[in-house]
N, C-alpha and C positions, 0 to 999 in steps of 0.2 A: 749483400747488405754492406756497402761501401760507405754510406751515410747513415749512422745510427740516429741521428737527429731528425730525419725524415720518418723513421720508425717511430720514436718517441711521439711526434707530432701526429700521426696516424692514430697511435693507440689513444691519446689524449681526445681527439676528435671522435673516435668511436665511443669512449667514455662518456663523453658529452651526449652525443646523439642517444645511446642507450639510456641515460637519465632523462633526456628530455621525452622520449616515447614513453618511458614507465610513468612519469609524472602525468602527461597528457591522458594515459590511460586511467590513472586514478582519478583524474580529474573528470574524465568522460563518464566512468562507472558511476560516479554521485549523481551525474545529470541524467543517466540512462543506465541503469545498472544491467550487468553482464548475466545472461540467463544460465542457468544450471545446465549441463550436459546431461540431457535424459537417457542417452545412450550408456553412460558411465556408472558403475555400480556404486562407486563413491561419492556421487553428486559432486563432481568437480565442475568449477566453471567452465563455459565453453571456451573462452579465451583467456589469456593471460594479460595482466594490466598491460605488459609491454607490447603484445600482439594488437590489443584494442586500441593503444596509443599510435602505434605504428601504422595501422589502417587508416586512423583518423588524419594522420600527417600526410600520408600517400594521398588519400582523398583531397585533401585540401592544397597540395601542390599539384596535382593532375588536373584538377579543375579549375585552375585560374584562368580568368577570362581574356586578360590581354596582359602585355609586359609593363603596362603602367600601373602603379601603386599596387605591386605584388604583395608586399608586406601587409597593406590594409586590408587586401582581398583574403590573404591567409588568416589575419587575426577575425575578420568577421565571419569566416567559416567555422574558426575554431571556437570562439566565443559568442555564446548567445546574445542577441541584440540586448536583453535588460542587463546583462552583466557589462556589456560594451558602454551602455549609457552612464552606469554606475562608475566605470573607470574614467571616463572623460570629465 
């Protein structure tokens, strides 16, 4: 650890990524609710909001068709068409 500013930058990026994944998970849970885990006796959700959001973001990144307009394709996969039209 010869350059602590790099560690600060890394921790900042990790915090932003965690918040982003959690927020996407909350948003996706409103559109398509997370099912309850039927095998657990306390009726917990099958996924956490973080995991749900992380899986959604990973799907969006891995299924980008071409290198052109990557951001547009990511937004199109994450935001349903009706909401995208309202935002435009």
